[in-house]
Structure formats: structure tokens, C-alpha cells
C-alpha positions as a printed NumPy array, in Angstrom:
array([[-178.742,  -63.682,   84.879],
       [-177.277,  -64.516,   88.326],
       [-173.702,  -63.525,   89.069],
       [-171.153,  -66.304,   89.331],
       [-169.733,  -66.755,   92.776],
       [-166.009,  -66.24 ,   93.241],
       [-165.426,  -69.63 ,   94.855],
       [-166.799,  -72.767,   93.282],
       [-166.755,  -76.158,   94.852],
       [-166.294,  -79.181,   92.639],
       [-167.486,  -82.486,   93.977],
       [-166.02 ,  -85.503,   92.255],
       [-167.968,  -88.723,   91.948],
       [-166.803,  -91.508,   94.259],
       [-165.275,  -93.386,   91.312],
       [-162.859,  -90.482,   90.68 ],
       [-161.414,  -90.356,   94.172],
       [-158.093,  -92.001,   94.821],
       [-158.077,  -94.762,   97.424],
       [-154.806,  -93.392,   98.872],
       [-155.489,  -94.826,  102.334],
       [-155.664,  -98.32 ,  100.893],
       [-152.822, -100.809,  100.602],
       [-151.154, -101.817,   97.347],
       [-151.836, -105.518,   96.845],
       [-150.021, -105.968,   93.544],
       [-148.488, -104.136,   90.612],
       [-148.837, -104.771,   86.904],
       [-148.442, -103.264,   83.462],
       [-150.916, -102.74 ,   80.64 ],
       [-150.704, -105.557,   78.083],
       [-149.366, -103.155,   75.455],
       [-146.362, -102.063,   77.562],
       [-143.432, -104.519,   77.274],
       [-141.861, -105.776,   80.503],
       [-138.364, -105.187,   79.129],
       [-139.133, -101.447,   78.813],
       [-139.567, -101.04 ,   82.59 ],
       [-136.587,  -99.18 ,   84.074],
       [-134.834, -100.806,   87.033],
       [-135.779,  -97.765,   89.139],
       [-139.483,  -98.606,   88.659],
       [-138.892, -102.234,   89.65 ],
       [-137.172, -100.966,   92.815],
       [-140.095,  -98.639,   93.554],
       [-142.509, -101.582,   93.246],
       [-140.373, -103.667,   95.588],
       [-140.063, -100.825,   98.103],
       [-143.798, -100.072,   98.172],
       [-145.487, -103.477,   97.762],
       [-148.105, -103.952,  100.498],
       [-147.716, -100.332,  101.608],
       [-150.309,  -97.506,  101.383],
       [-150.824,  -95.942,   97.954],
       [-150.092,  -92.505,   99.436],
       [-146.704,  -93.777,  100.628],
       [-145.877,  -95.128,   97.15 ],
       [-146.808,  -91.84 ,   95.489],
       [-144.744,  -89.886,   98.018],
       [-141.724,  -92.113,   97.494],
       [-142.077,  -91.857,   93.705],
       [-142.179,  -88.072,   94.052],
       [-139.105,  -88.071,   96.32 ],
       [-137.252,  -90.082,   93.688],
       [-138.156,  -87.518,   91.017],
       [-140.579,  -89.71 ,   89.035],
       [-143.33 ,  -87.035,   88.879],
       [-146.165,  -89.505,   89.631],
       [-149.672,  -88.948,   88.325],
       [-152.293,  -91.325,   89.676],
       [-155.836,  -91.948,   88.466],
       [-158.429,  -94.579,   89.368],
       [-159.497,  -96.872,   86.518],
       [-162.726,  -98.441,   87.836],
       [-163.941,  -99.23 ,   84.301],
       [-161.147, -101.827,   84.06 ],
       [-161.641, -103.271,   87.53 ],
       [-162.489, -102.342,   91.122],
       [-159.598, -101.031,   93.178],
       [-157.373, -100.438,   90.158],
       [-155.322,  -97.298,   89.653],
       [-152.807,  -96.287,   87.028],
       [-149.672,  -94.528,   88.222],
       [-147.937,  -92.632,   85.448],
       [-144.22 ,  -92.296,   86.141],
       [-141.552,  -90.312,   84.316],
       [-138.196,  -92.049,   84.724],
       [-135.126,  -90.853,   82.813],
       [-137.303,  -89.418,   80.053],
       [-139.422,  -92.574,   79.729],
       [-143.123,  -92.66 ,   80.604],
       [-144.152,  -95.811,   82.468],
       [-147.862,  -96.661,   82.984],
       [-147.707,  -98.708,   86.173],
       [-150.965, -100.253,   87.351],
       [-151.74 , -101.127,   90.956],
       [-154.481, -103.117,   92.643],
       [-155.328, -101.564,   95.993],
       [-157.454, -102.867,   98.826],
       [-157.96 , -102.809,  102.56 ],
       [-154.843, -104.894,  103.065]])
């Protein structure tokens, strides 16, 4: 049996990579998440980052203490990502459509 190497390299499929160099075209919520449950701080983040790079939005969310987690969701639509935010103990599943701008 061959020995395992100490360093392994994981290559993710293209669909798993975040398009962080692309521009946010619009924000939305999953149909099951009520609009009235969105904290004002998330609405401000959307306003502050609309039509800005995804990487900028994630950095700003991190600076504001929202602990962002971002994943592509290509099975729902091309250029879609979900940004999980933790705001004042509430988890908010923000969706964003990203593109070349």
C-alpha cells in the first residue's frame, strides 16, 4: 500500500468556486424566509454593497460582525450565491445574483 503524502491538494469543481470578483446585481431572500424577519442591519448592508464586488460585501459583513458564510448555488440558477449572516443572534439567508457588472 502506498504511503499517504503529507500535503494533499484539493481541487474544487468550477461550480463550487465563489465568483468573488464579480459584481452583485441584486439581492433577494428564499421564499420561505419572511421579509419582516430581516434585521435593519442586513437591509443597510444590502444598500451599502449593491452593485459592488461580492468580496467587498463579504468583507464589509465581516467588519460589521455578521460572520458571513458564502456558497454558490448553481443548481438554483447561474450566478447565484447564498450569504449566511448572523445578526444579533438571528441567522439570515441572503441570496445574491452576481455577474460581470
